C-alpha positions as CSV (number, residue, x, y, z in Angstrom):
1,M,98.8,62.6,67.5
2,F,100.1,60.6,64.2
3,K,102.8,58.2,65.1
4,F,105.6,57.3,61.8
5,T,108.2,54.9,61.4
6,A,110.9,56.4,59.3
7,V,113.0,53.7,58.0
8,F,116.4,55.1,56.8
9,R,118.7,53.5,54.2
10,Q,121.6,55.1,52.2
11,R,124.5,57.1,52.8
12,R,125.7,58.4,56.1
13,S,125.3,62.2,54.4
14,L,121.9,61.6,54.5
15,Y,121.5,60.7,58.0
16,A,121.9,64.9,58.9
17,S,119.0,66.2,56.1
18,A,116.9,63.1,58.0
19,S,117.7,64.3,61.3
20,A,116.6,67.8,61.2
21,L,113.2,66.5,59.4
22,L,112.9,64.6,62.1
23,L,113.8,67.4,65.0
24,S,111.0,69.3,62.9
25,L,108.6,67.2,63.3
26,C,109.2,66.1,66.8
27,A,108.3,70.2,67.4
28,A,105.3,69.5,66.0
29,G,104.3,67.2,68.5
30,Y,105.0,63.8,66.2
31,S,106.4,60.5,67.8
32,F,108.4,58.1,66.1
33,T,110.2,54.8,65.8
34,V,113.5,54.5,64.2
35,P,115.1,51.4,62.8
36,F,118.6,51.6,61.0
37,S,119.7,49.7,57.9
38,A,121.3,50.6,54.6
39,G,119.2,51.9,51.6
40,N,116.7,54.5,50.8
41,F,115.2,56.8,53.5
42,T,111.3,56.8,53.6
43,V,108.7,57.5,55.8
44,I,105.6,55.1,56.3
45,P,102.9,56.3,59.0
46,E,101.4,54.0,61.0
47,P,97.7,54.6,61.3
48,P,96.4,56.0,64.9
49,N,95.2,53.5,67.3
50,T,91.5,54.5,68.3
51,L,90.6,52.0,71.2
52,P,90.0,53.3,74.4
53,A,92.8,53.3,76.7
54,D,91.0,51.4,79.1
55,N,90.9,48.7,76.7
56,P,93.3,45.8,77.9
57,F,94.3,45.4,74.5
58,A,95.0,48.9,73.3
59,A,98.7,48.8,74.2
60,P,101.1,46.1,74.7
61,G,100.5,44.3,78.3
62,K,102.6,45.7,81.1
63,L,103.2,42.0,82.5
64,L,106.6,40.4,82.4
65,Y,106.7,39.1,78.2
66,H,103.5,41.4,77.8
67,A,101.3,38.3,79.2
68,P,97.6,38.9,78.8
69,A,96.4,40.7,81.6
70,F,93.5,38.3,82.5
71,D,91.9,40.1,85.6
72,L,91.4,42.9,83.5
73,I,90.0,41.3,79.9
74,K,86.2,40.9,79.6
75,D,84.3,39.7,76.8
76,E,83.3,43.2,76.1
77,H,86.9,43.9,74.7
78,Y,87.5,41.9,72.2
79,R,85.2,43.1,69.8
80,P,86.2,46.6,68.9
81,A,90.3,45.2,69.5
82,L,89.7,42.8,66.8
83,L,87.8,45.0,64.2
84,E,90.5,48.1,65.5
85,G,93.3,45.6,64.8
86,M,91.7,44.8,61.2
87,R,91.6,48.2,60.8
88,I,95.0,49.6,61.3
89,Q,96.6,46.2,59.7
90,L,95.0,47.3,56.6
91,E,96.1,50.8,56.3
92,E,99.9,49.8,57.4
93,M,99.4,47.2,54.5
94,N,98.2,49.9,52.5
95,A,101.0,52.4,53.3
96,I,103.3,49.6,52.1
97,A,102.3,49.1,49.2
98,S,101.6,52.7,48.3
99,Q,105.3,53.5,48.5
100,A,107.0,55.3,45.8
101,D,110.3,54.2,47.4
102,A,110.8,50.3,45.0
103,P,110.4,47.2,47.1
104,T,113.5,46.3,49.3
105,F,113.3,43.3,51.7
106,D,113.2,45.8,54.6
107,N,110.3,48.3,53.3
108,T,108.4,45.4,52.3
109,I,108.5,42.2,54.0
110,V,110.3,43.4,57.4
111,K,107.5,46.0,57.5
112,M,104.8,43.1,57.0
113,E,106.3,40.8,59.6
114,E,105.9,44.4,62.2
115,S,101.9,45.0,60.8
116,G,99.2,44.0,62.9
117,A,100.5,44.7,66.3
118,L,97.1,45.4,68.1
119,L,95.1,42.5,65.8
120,T,97.6,39.6,66.8
121,R,97.6,40.7,70.9
122,A,94.0,40.4,70.8
123,R,93.5,37.6,68.3
124,N,96.1,35.3,70.1
125,V,93.7,35.9,73.0
126,F,90.8,35.6,72.1
127,S,91.4,32.4,69.4
128,N,93.0,30.6,73.2
129,L,89.9,31.3,74.8
130,T,87.4,30.4,72.4
131,S,89.1,27.2,72.2
132,S,89.7,26.5,76.2
133,H,87.1,29.0,77.9
134,K,84.3,30.0,75.6
135,S,81.3,31.9,76.9
136,E,78.5,32.7,75.1
137,A,78.8,36.8,74.7
138,M,82.8,35.2,72.8
139,Q,80.8,32.6,70.9
140,K,78.7,35.5,69.6
141,V,81.9,37.9,68.4
142,E,82.9,34.7,67.0
143,T,80.1,33.8,65.0
144,E,80.0,38.0,63.9
145,L,83.7,37.9,63.4
146,A,84.5,35.0,61.2
147,P,83.4,36.4,57.6
148,L,85.3,39.5,58.6
149,Q,88.4,38.6,58.9
150,A,88.5,36.0,56.5
151,A,87.9,39.5,54.3
152,H,90.5,41.1,56.2
153,S,92.8,38.6,55.0
154,D,91.7,38.7,51.2
155,N,92.0,42.4,51.7
156,I,95.6,41.8,52.4
157,L,96.6,38.9,50.4
158,L,94.3,39.9,46.9
159,N,96.1,43.9,47.2
160,K,97.9,44.4,43.7
161,K,100.5,46.5,44.7
162,L,101.2,44.7,47.6
163,Y,101.8,41.1,45.6
164,D,103.6,43.5,42.5
165,R,106.0,44.4,45.4
166,V,106.3,41.0,46.5
167,R,106.4,39.4,43.5
168,T,108.9,41.8,42.0
169,L,111.5,40.4,45.6
170,W,111.0,37.1,44.6
171,E,111.6,37.4,40.8
172,N,114.6,39.4,41.8
173,R,115.7,37.2,44.7
174,A,119.1,35.8,43.3
175,T,120.4,39.8,43.5
176,L,119.0,40.7,47.2
177,K,122.1,38.7,49.1
178,L,119.5,37.8,51.7
179,K,120.4,35.9,54.4
180,A,119.4,31.9,54.3
181,D,116.3,32.4,56.8
182,Q,115.3,35.7,54.7
183,Q,115.4,34.1,51.5
184,E,113.0,31.3,53.2
185,V,110.5,34.3,54.7
186,L,110.4,35.9,50.8
187,K,109.2,32.4,49.8
188,Q,106.2,32.0,52.3
189,H,105.2,35.6,51.5
190,Y,105.1,34.9,47.7
191,E,103.8,31.7,48.4
192,N,100.7,32.6,50.6
193,F,99.8,35.6,48.0
194,V,99.7,33.1,45.4
195,R,98.1,30.4,46.8
196,A,95.7,33.3,48.1
197,G,94.4,34.0,44.3
198,A,96.8,37.2,43.9
199,Q,97.3,36.1,40.5
200,L,93.7,35.3,39.7
201,N,91.6,38.0,37.3
202,E,88.8,40.2,39.3
203,Q,85.9,38.1,38.8
204,Q,87.9,35.1,39.8
205,Q,89.4,37.2,42.9
206,A,85.6,37.8,44.1
207,R,84.6,34.7,43.9
208,I,87.3,33.5,46.2
209,R,86.0,35.9,48.5
210,V,82.5,35.0,48.5
211,L,83.8,31.4,49.0
212,N,86.4,32.1,52.1
213,E,83.5,34.0,53.4
214,Q,81.2,31.8,53.4
215,L,83.8,28.7,54.5
216,S,84.5,30.7,57.7
217,K,81.0,31.0,58.7
218,L,80.3,27.3,58.2
219,E,83.7,26.4,59.7
220,T,82.6,28.7,63.0
221,Q,79.2,26.9,62.9
222,F,80.8,23.2,63.2
223,E,82.9,24.2,65.7
224,E,79.9,25.7,68.0
225,N,78.2,22.7,67.0
226,L,80.4,20.2,68.7
227,L,81.0,22.3,71.6
228,A,77.1,22.0,72.3
229,I,77.2,18.4,70.7
230,T,79.7,17.1,73.7
231,K,77.2,19.0,76.3
232,E,74.0,17.1,74.2
233,R,75.2,13.9,73.9
234,A,76.3,13.7,77.8
235,V,75.0,10.5,78.9
236,I,72.7,10.2,82.1
237,V,72.1,7.7,84.2
238,D,70.0,6.9,87.4
239,D,71.1,3.7,88.7
240,V,74.2,3.4,89.8
241,K,74.3,-0.4,89.6
242,L,74.8,0.4,85.8
243,L,77.8,2.3,87.0
244,D,79.6,-1.5,88.1
245,G,83.3,-1.7,87.6
246,M,83.8,1.8,87.2
247,S,86.4,2.7,90.6
248,A,84.5,4.9,93.3
249,G,86.8,8.3,92.4
250,D,84.6,7.9,89.1
251,I,81.6,7.3,90.3
252,A,82.1,10.0,92.1
253,A,83.3,12.8,89.8
254,A,79.9,11.7,87.5
255,A,78.0,12.7,90.7
256,D,79.9,15.5,90.4
257,G,79.0,16.5,86.8
258,A,75.5,15.3,87.4
259,K,75.3,18.0,90.3
260,E,77.1,20.9,88.1
261,R,74.1,20.2,85.4
262,G,71.4,20.3,87.9
263,Q,70.8,16.4,87.6
264,E,71.4,16.0,91.4
265,G,71.1,12.4,92.8
266,K,71.9,11.4,89.0
267,Y,75.6,10.3,87.0
268,L,77.0,11.8,84.0
269,L,79.4,10.2,81.4
270,E,80.5,12.7,79.1
271,I,82.2,11.9,75.4
272,T,85.7,12.7,74.8
273,N,86.4,14.0,71.0
274,T,87.4,10.6,69.8
275,T,84.8,7.9,69.3
276,R,86.8,5.6,71.8
277,V,85.5,6.8,75.4
278,P,87.8,6.0,78.3
279,I,85.0,4.7,80.8
280,L,84.4,1.4,78.3
281,T,87.3,0.1,79.6
282,S,85.4,-0.4,83.1
283,L,81.8,-0.7,82.4
284,N,80.8,-4.2,83.1
285,N,77.5,-3.5,82.1
286,R,77.1,-4.1,78.1
287,E,74.1,-2.0,77.4
288,M,75.5,0.7,79.1
289,R,78.7,0.1,77.2
290,K,76.5,0.5,73.9
291,R,75.0,3.5,75.1
292,V,78.0,5.3,75.8
293,W,79.4,4.5,72.3
294,E,76.1,5.2,70.6
295,A,76.1,8.4,72.2
296,S,79.6,9.2,71.0
297,A,80.1,7.4,67.8
298,F,76.5,8.8,66.1
299,R,77.0,12.4,67.4
300,G,76.2,14.9,64.9
301,L,73.6,13.0,62.7
302,G,70.7,14.7,63.8
303,R,69.7,11.6,65.6
304,D,66.7,11.7,68.4
305,G,66.2,15.2,67.4
306,G,70.2,16.1,68.3
307,I,72.3,18.7,66.3
308,D,72.4,17.2,62.7
309,N,76.3,18.4,61.2
310,R,75.7,16.9,57.7
311,S,74.4,19.3,55.5
312,L,77.3,21.6,57.2
313,I,80.2,19.2,55.7
314,L,78.6,19.0,52.4
315,E,78.7,22.5,51.8
316,I,82.2,23.0,53.5
317,A,83.7,20.0,51.4
318,Q,82.1,21.8,48.0
319,L,83.1,25.2,48.7
320,R,86.6,23.9,49.7
321,A,86.6,22.1,46.0
322,E,85.9,25.2,44.0
323,R,88.5,27.2,45.6
324,A,91.4,24.8,45.0
325,E,89.8,24.7,41.5
326,L,89.6,28.0,41.1
327,L,93.5,28.1,42.2
328,G,94.4,25.9,39.4
329,F,93.9,22.9,41.6
330,P,92.1,19.4,40.8
331,N,91.3,19.2,44.9
332,H,91.5,20.8,47.7
333,S,94.0,18.2,49.1
334,A,96.1,19.3,46.0
335,Y,96.0,22.5,46.9
336,K,96.4,21.7,50.8
337,L,99.4,19.5,50.4
338,Q,101.1,21.7,47.7
339,N,103.3,23.6,50.4
340,Q,103.5,20.4,52.8
341,M,106.6,17.6,53.3
342,A,104.1,15.2,51.8
343,E,103.6,17.4,48.7
344,T,100.9,15.7,47.0
345,P,98.0,13.5,48.2
346,E,99.4,10.4,46.8
347,A,102.0,10.8,49.0
348,A,100.2,11.0,51.3
349,T,97.8,8.4,50.7
350,K,100.3,5.5,49.6
351,M,102.0,6.5,52.6
352,L,99.1,4.9,55.0
353,T,97.9,2.5,52.7
354,D,101.0,0.7,52.4
355,L,100.3,0.4,56.2
356,V,96.8,-1.4,56.0
357,P,97.5,-4.7,55.1
358,G,100.0,-5.3,58.5
359,V,98.2,-3.5,60.0
360,M,94.5,-5.3,59.8
361,K,96.3,-8.5,59.6
362,R,97.4,-7.2,63.5
363,V,93.7,-6.4,64.3
364,K,92.4,-9.2,62.8
365,E,94.4,-11.0,65.4
366,E,93.9,-9.0,67.9
367,A,89.7,-9.2,67.5
368,A,90.2,-13.2,67.8
369,D,92.4,-12.6,71.2
370,L,89.0,-10.5,71.9
371,E,86.5,-12.7,70.9
372,A,88.4,-15.7,73.1
373,M,87.5,-13.5,75.8
374,I,84.4,-13.1,75.3
375,R,84.0,-17.0,75.4
376,Q,86.5,-17.4,78.3
377,T,84.0,-15.1,80.4
378,G,80.8,-16.8,79.6
379,G,80.0,-14.6,77.0
380,N,78.2,-15.6,73.7
381,H,78.0,-12.8,72.4
382,D,79.7,-11.2,69.1
383,L,82.5,-8.6,69.3
384,A,81.1,-5.2,68.7
385,P,83.1,-1.6,68.9
386,W,81.6,-1.2,72.4
387,D,83.2,-4.3,73.5
388,W,86.9,-3.5,72.1
389,E,88.4,-1.6,75.0
390,Y,85.6,-3.5,77.9
391,Y,87.8,-6.8,76.8
392,A,91.1,-5.4,75.8
393,E,91.9,-4.2,78.8
394,K,91.0,-8.0,79.9
395,V,93.4,-9.3,77.8
396,R,95.9,-6.8,78.7
397,K,95.6,-7.4,82.9
398,A,95.8,-11.1,81.8
399,R,98.6,-11.4,79.4
400,F,100.7,-8.5,81.4
401,D,99.5,-8.5,84.8
402,V,98.5,-5.1,84.5
403,D,95.5,-3.5,85.8
404,E,94.4,-0.1,85.1
405,S,92.6,0.0,88.4
406,Q,96.2,-0.8,89.8
407,V,98.3,1.2,87.7
408,K,96.8,5.1,88.2
409,P,97.5,5.7,91.7
410,Y,101.3,5.8,90.6
411,F,100.1,8.1,88.2
412,E,99.0,11.2,89.7
413,L,98.7,14.3,88.2
414,N,101.2,17.2,90.0
415,S,103.9,13.9,89.7
416,V,103.8,13.3,86.3
417,L,104.5,16.9,85.5
418,Q,106.6,18.0,88.2
419,N,108.6,14.7,88.0
420,G,107.9,13.3,84.5
421,V,107.8,15.9,82.5
422,F,109.7,18.5,84.0
423,F,112.2,16.2,85.0
424,T,113.0,15.3,81.5
425,M,113.1,18.5,80.1
426,K,115.6,19.3,82.8
427,K,117.7,16.3,81.6
428,L,117.8,16.9,77.8
429,Y,117.6,20.7,77.9
430,G,119.2,22.1,81.6
431,I,115.5,24.4,81.8
432,E,113.7,24.4,84.6
433,F,109.5,25.4,85.4
434,R,109.0,27.2,88.7
435,E,105.4,27.7,89.4
436,R,104.1,31.0,90.6
437,K,101.1,32.4,91.6
438,D,101.5,36.6,90.7
439,L,100.0,36.6,87.3
440,P,96.3,36.5,86.6
441,I,94.9,33.3,84.6
442,Y,91.7,33.1,83.3
443,Q,90.0,29.9,85.0
444,A,90.5,28.7,88.6
445,D,92.8,25.1,87.5
446,V,95.0,27.1,85.1
447,R,98.6,27.1,86.6
448,V,101.8,29.6,85.1
449,F,105.7,28.7,84.9
450,D,108.9,30.6,84.5
451,V,110.9,28.8,82.4
452,M,114.0,29.1,83.3
453,D,117.8,28.3,80.8
454,S,120.7,26.3,82.2
455,D,122.5,29.6,82.1
456,G,119.7,31.1,84.7
457,T,118.2,33.7,81.9
458,Q,114.2,33.1,81.5
459,I,113.2,31.9,78.3
460,G,109.5,32.6,78.4
461,L,106.0,31.4,80.3
462,Y,104.2,28.2,80.6
463,Y,100.8,28.1,81.1
464,F,99.2,24.5,82.1
465,D,95.5,24.2,81.9
466,P,94.6,20.4,82.4
467,F,91.4,19.6,83.1
468,K,87.8,19.1,81.3
469,R,85.0,21.5,81.4
470,D,82.5,22.2,79.6
471,S,83.6,25.8,78.2
472,K,86.4,23.6,76.6
473,R,86.1,22.1,73.3
474,G,87.7,18.0,73.2
475,G,91.4,17.2,72.6
476,A,94.8,18.6,73.8
477,W,96.9,21.2,72.0
478,M,99.5,23.7,72.4
479,S,99.3,27.8,71.2
480,S,100.8,30.6,72.0
481,F,100.0,34.4,73.6
482,V,102.9,35.7,72.4
483,D,104.9,34.3,69.9
484,Q,108.9,34.9,69.7
485,S,110.5,37.2,67.6
486,G,113.9,38.5,67.0
487,L,112.7,41.5,65.1
488,L,109.6,42.7,67.7
489,H,112.1,41.8,70.9
490,D,109.2,38.9,72.4
491,K,109.8,36.1,74.1
492,P,107.3,33.2,74.0
493,V,104.0,32.8,75.9
494,I,102.9,29.6,76.1
495,V,99.6,27.6,76.5
496,N,98.9,23.7,77.0
497,V,95.9,22.8,77.2
498,L,94.6,19.3,78.0
499,N,91.0,17.8,78.8
500,I,91.9,15.1,81.8
501,P,88.7,14.2,83.8
502,R,88.3,16.4,86.7
503,P,88.5,14.2,89.6
504,A,86.1,14.3,92.4
505,A,86.2,17.3,94.8
506,G,89.2,16.4,97.8
507,E,90.5,13.7,95.6
508,P,93.6,13.2,93.2
509,A,94.1,13.5,89.8
510,L,94.7,10.2,88.7
511,I,95.4,10.0,84.9
512,S,95.4,6.8,82.7
513,F,98.9,6.2,80.7
514,D,96.8,7.5,77.7
515,N,97.1,11.1,79.7
516,V,100.9,10.4,80.5
517,T,101.8,10.5,77.3
518,T,99.5,13.0,76.3
519,L,101.3,15.4,78.5
520,F,104.8,14.4,77.5
521,H,103.0,15.2,73.5
522,E,101.9,18.8,74.6
523,M,104.9,19.7,76.4
524,G,107.0,18.8,72.7
525,H,105.1,21.4,70.9
526,A,105.4,23.9,73.7
527,L,109.2,23.5,73.6
528,H,108.9,24.3,70.0
529,G,107.3,27.6,70.8
530,L,109.5,28.2,73.8
531,F,112.8,27.2,72.0
532,S,111.9,29.2,69.0
533,D,114.7,31.2,68.4
534,V,114.6,33.2,64.9
535,M,114.1,36.8,63.7
536,Y,110.8,36.7,62.3
537,P,107.8,36.2,63.7
538,S,105.8,34.8,60.8
539,V,108.3,31.6,60.9
540,A,108.8,31.4,64.5
541,G,107.6,28.3,66.9
542,T,105.1,25.8,65.6
543,N,104.8,28.0,62.1
544,T,105.5,24.9,60.3
545,P,104.1,22.5,57.6
546,R,101.6,20.5,59.1
547,D,103.2,17.6,58.4
548,F,106.3,18.6,60.2
549,V,104.7,20.0,63.3
550,E,104.0,17.1,65.0
551,F,107.3,15.6,64.9
552,P,109.0,17.7,68.0
553,S,105.9,16.4,70.1
554,T,105.7,13.0,69.4
555,V,109.6,12.4,70.0
556,E,109.2,13.8,73.6
557,E,106.1,11.0,74.4
558,D,109.0,8.1,73.9
559,W,110.3,9.5,76.8
560,A,107.5,8.8,79.1
561,I,108.3,4.9,78.7
562,Q,111.9,5.0,79.5
563,P,112.3,2.9,82.9
564,E,114.9,6.0,84.5
565,I,112.0,8.8,83.6
566,L,108.9,6.4,84.5
567,A,111.0,5.9,88.2
568,N,111.3,9.3,88.8
569,Y,107.1,10.3,88.8
570,A,105.1,6.5,88.6
571,R,104.9,7.5,92.5
572,H,101.9,6.1,94.7
573,Y,99.8,9.2,95.8
574,K,99.4,7.8,99.1
575,T,102.4,6.1,100.3
576,G,105.2,8.0,97.7
577,E,106.5,4.8,97.1
578,Q,108.0,4.0,93.3
579,I,106.0,1.8,91.4
580,P,107.3,-1.3,91.6
581,T,110.2,-2.6,89.2
582,E,107.9,-6.0,88.0
583,L,104.5,-3.5,87.6
584,L,106.7,-1.1,85.8
585,N,108.2,-3.2,83.3
586,K,104.8,-4.7,82.8
587,V,103.6,-1.1,81.9
588,I,106.3,-0.9,79.7
589,R,105.4,-3.5,77.9
590,A,101.6,-3.6,78.0
591,S,102.2,0.1,75.7
592,K,102.9,-1.6,72.8
593,F,99.3,-3.7,73.0
594,N,96.3,-3.3,71.2
595,Q,98.5,-1.3,68.4
596,G,96.3,-3.0,65.7
597,F,93.4,-1.3,67.0
598,D,95.3,2.4,67.4
599,T,97.0,2.2,64.0
600,A,93.9,1.2,62.2
601,E,91.4,3.3,64.0
602,Y,94.0,6.7,62.7
603,L,94.4,5.3,59.4
604,A,90.5,5.1,58.8
605,A,90.3,8.5,60.1
606,A,93.6,9.7,58.2
607,L,91.8,8.4,55.0
608,L,88.7,9.4,55.7
609,D,90.3,12.7,55.5
610,L,91.9,12.4,52.2
611,E,88.9,11.2,50.5
612,W,86.8,14.1,51.5
613,H,89.1,16.1,50.3
614,A,89.7,14.3,46.8
615,L,86.4,15.2,45.7
616,G,86.0,18.0,42.6
617,S,82.7,20.4,43.4
618,K,81.4,18.4,41.0
619,Q,81.8,15.0,43.0
620,I,79.8,16.0,46.3
621,P,77.7,13.4,47.7
622,T,74.4,13.6,48.9
623,D,75.0,11.1,52.0
624,V,77.6,11.5,54.5
625,E,77.3,7.7,55.8
626,A,77.0,6.1,52.9
627,F,80.6,8.3,51.4
628,E,82.4,7.4,54.8
629,A,81.6,3.4,54.2
630,A,82.8,3.6,50.8
631,A,85.8,5.5,51.6
632,L,87.0,3.2,54.3
633,R,85.7,-0.1,52.2
634,K,88.1,1.4,49.3
635,H,91.3,1.0,51.1
636,G,90.5,-2.0,52.9
637,I,89.8,-0.9,56.5
638,D,86.4,-1.0,56.8
639,F,86.1,-3.4,59.9
640,A,82.8,-2.4,62.4
641,P,84.9,-3.4,65.6
642,V,87.1,-0.4,65.1
643,P,85.7,2.4,63.4
644,P,87.3,5.5,62.8
645,R,89.0,7.6,65.5
646,Y,87.1,10.3,64.3
647,R,83.8,9.6,62.3
648,T,82.8,12.5,59.3
649,A,80.3,14.4,61.8
650,Y,82.4,15.1,64.6
651,F,86.0,15.3,63.1
652,A,86.7,18.4,64.5
653,H,90.6,18.4,63.0
654,I,89.2,18.7,59.2
655,W,86.1,20.4,59.6
656,S,87.1,23.1,62.0
657,G,90.6,22.7,63.2
658,G,93.0,23.5,59.8
659,Y,94.1,20.2,59.5
660,S,92.3,19.5,55.9
661,S,94.2,16.8,54.1
662,S,96.1,17.3,56.8
663,Y,95.4,14.2,59.6
664,Y,97.7,12.3,58.1
665,A,100.3,14.3,59.6
666,Y,100.6,12.3,62.3
667,L,101.7,9.8,61.5
668,W,104.1,11.4,58.9
669,S,105.8,13.1,61.6
670,E,105.7,9.9,63.4
671,V,108.1,8.5,61.3
672,L,110.5,11.3,62.0
673,A,109.8,11.2,65.7
674,A,110.6,7.6,65.8
675,D,113.5,7.6,64.0
676,A,115.3,10.7,66.0
677,F,114.1,9.0,69.0
678,A,115.9,6.0,68.4
679,F,118.9,8.2,66.9
680,M,118.8,9.6,70.3
681,M,118.9,6.6,72.1
682,E,121.8,5.6,69.8
683,K,123.4,8.4,71.5
684,G,123.5,7.9,74.6
685,G,119.8,8.4,75.4
686,C,118.1,11.0,77.4
687,T,121.4,13.9,77.8
688,T,121.9,17.4,77.4
689,E,124.2,16.7,75.0
690,I,121.6,14.9,72.6
691,G,118.9,17.3,73.7
692,N,120.8,20.2,72.4
693,K,121.5,19.3,69.5
694,F,117.9,18.9,69.1
695,R,116.9,22.1,70.4
696,A,119.4,23.7,68.2
697,E,118.7,22.2,65.2
698,V,115.0,21.7,65.1
699,L,113.6,22.9,67.9
700,S,115.1,26.9,67.7
701,R,114.1,26.8,64.0
702,G,110.6,27.6,63.5
703,S,110.4,27.5,59.4
704,S,112.9,29.2,58.8
705,R,114.5,27.1,56.9
706,E,113.0,23.2,55.1
707,P,112.1,21.0,57.7
708,M,113.6,18.4,56.0
709,D,116.8,20.6,56.4
710,S,116.4,21.0,60.0
711,Y,115.9,17.0,60.0
712,K,118.8,16.0,58.5
713,A,120.9,18.7,60.8
714,F,120.1,16.5,63.5
715,R,119.8,13.1,61.8
716,G,122.8,13.5,59.7
717,Q,120.2,11.9,57.2
718,A,116.5,10.8,56.2
719,P,114.1,9.0,57.7
720,T,113.4,5.3,57.3
721,V,110.1,3.9,58.9
722,D,111.8,0.6,60.7
723,A,111.6,2.4,63.9
724,L,108.4,3.4,63.8
725,L,107.1,-0.4,62.8
726,K,109.4,-0.7,66.6
727,R,107.6,1.8,67.6
728,R,104.0,0.5,66.8
729,G,105.0,-2.8,68.2
730,L,104.4,-3.8,64.5
731,K,107.9,-5.7,63.3
């Protein structure tokens, strides 16, 4: 049985004849979805769904807000659902493109927005789990389908008939009487076609298809390599004496980790996604620190017969550059930034390099303090990168009298989540998080919460996945299983994923202050998805420019150090006593410590990203490490004790994570965030009045209007950098 979508347009006099047609087709066994609007009457056939009914993706989920049925979903369900989803969406797009009726916003743009329901259902779950809980079977599917998904996108965006309809609407937009959000949606669809190569000739488009297919394979391979490298480079320690300085809890967790890897009686020290490794703050054995740091910093370079990402990186860089040139841009960076807030790589680079002199001055001052501490504690060696965090912790403790081991007992994970993050969200937005145990989850550590608005209505669902595991990639992120959409009547189903070290069995999860701020940051992303209130799914939630998307999340970070917030969640995990005022004040002051290092390692990575993607296709180097060193020297940020936060060989953001040429976005967004937070504090701090204004003007809007328009609607003016410098303790 075929399913048709009937779209009615024209006068009421046509409805009678249309109704008669529908009745006759119903009698023949057809079913209909019938939205009404003004205009001509057309019938667009919807392709049949041939996916077996027992596949959980075959129909919209029956759980609340179509939450995934993780208890039913198996690895074997993904491949057929994704393939069938692509087939159906392509037929839907071909039907839109082949209409005899002249293009209208409703029969072209709206229908495109409605397309791909099956593909979206399956892809949202699959893409989330390949990052957070990947199995070998899923990895095989990902590898197989990556080029097919790239081809699927090309089949849509290089469809000449479809592009001609969108172009016609774009060229006649002044006469269409569109609402502001419809104008923005039309603009983005048109730009997507142009940026994909819709205006190129057939030969050029054929080459674009080849490049996209090759890149999809290489980027997927890079992601798979990183997951394997994390296991490969983990450090196994035979003698517990080498772990001197680590807490008993951390040592127990290391023993558990080794046991899980079949190394019972030994200790496993895992590396993180960044160059720095948190355990370096406490390891007293310098050779042990060096071993752990080198395991992190030299990964992906093929050392000791390990995985080598260098040829992969060079090929990705070359293919991206060639694609950009085909599309009329001098390099990949110019292509990527053309539709971002920065607009040009020159603007992004200038923002970063303007900070370098002041930051490096601060870094040298910090290094001098650390060198003095080395001498003070009896050392006679030069400051090396594996020493920085160890001696920085000693300086922090001496200067602020703050010992991380004294502070952590006040940062128990559940208290931070419930009494910190959720408490703040209640004060700012009036919302509540209510845990539920009845919905299926994809891994035992995952928790699910109803998110309730101040009027008692439910906003959506929130999933929380906190702990590091071998099946999860590094870092922390927010994503969605279901995006909000007024058009599709969907409420958001959002997930936050982190990589907090798992405590030993039976022990509490006591977390670092860095992980505390990460919780607040990722909740900011979650709110961006949960508070979305737009009609069209393509502009919902976090579907915004890269250099805007980190703004809402960074704003939320600063609440973590507000005294009234800290006092509510920073309670001793055994006694329940609040963190002493004196210690609390020290934590707040210490939060500005080491900002030269933090900023320099970030700037180095962001500039490295821009340098790699500023290359033309004929300029790709042959030596990855030499190019990296030269790029850092060029910008005056080459300082051996402070390496880039991510070195080239394991820079997931830019080679597989979608941030190519856009890692600068974190700092660009931080300018907005610092300025906005300062404004919030001027208006009374953590109140529902200011929170609801931020929700209304920024968090609910997605990209249904220009990002800077949303910012100005909230703030009343464009941002300045003053608040950023103060936030980072640089002014």
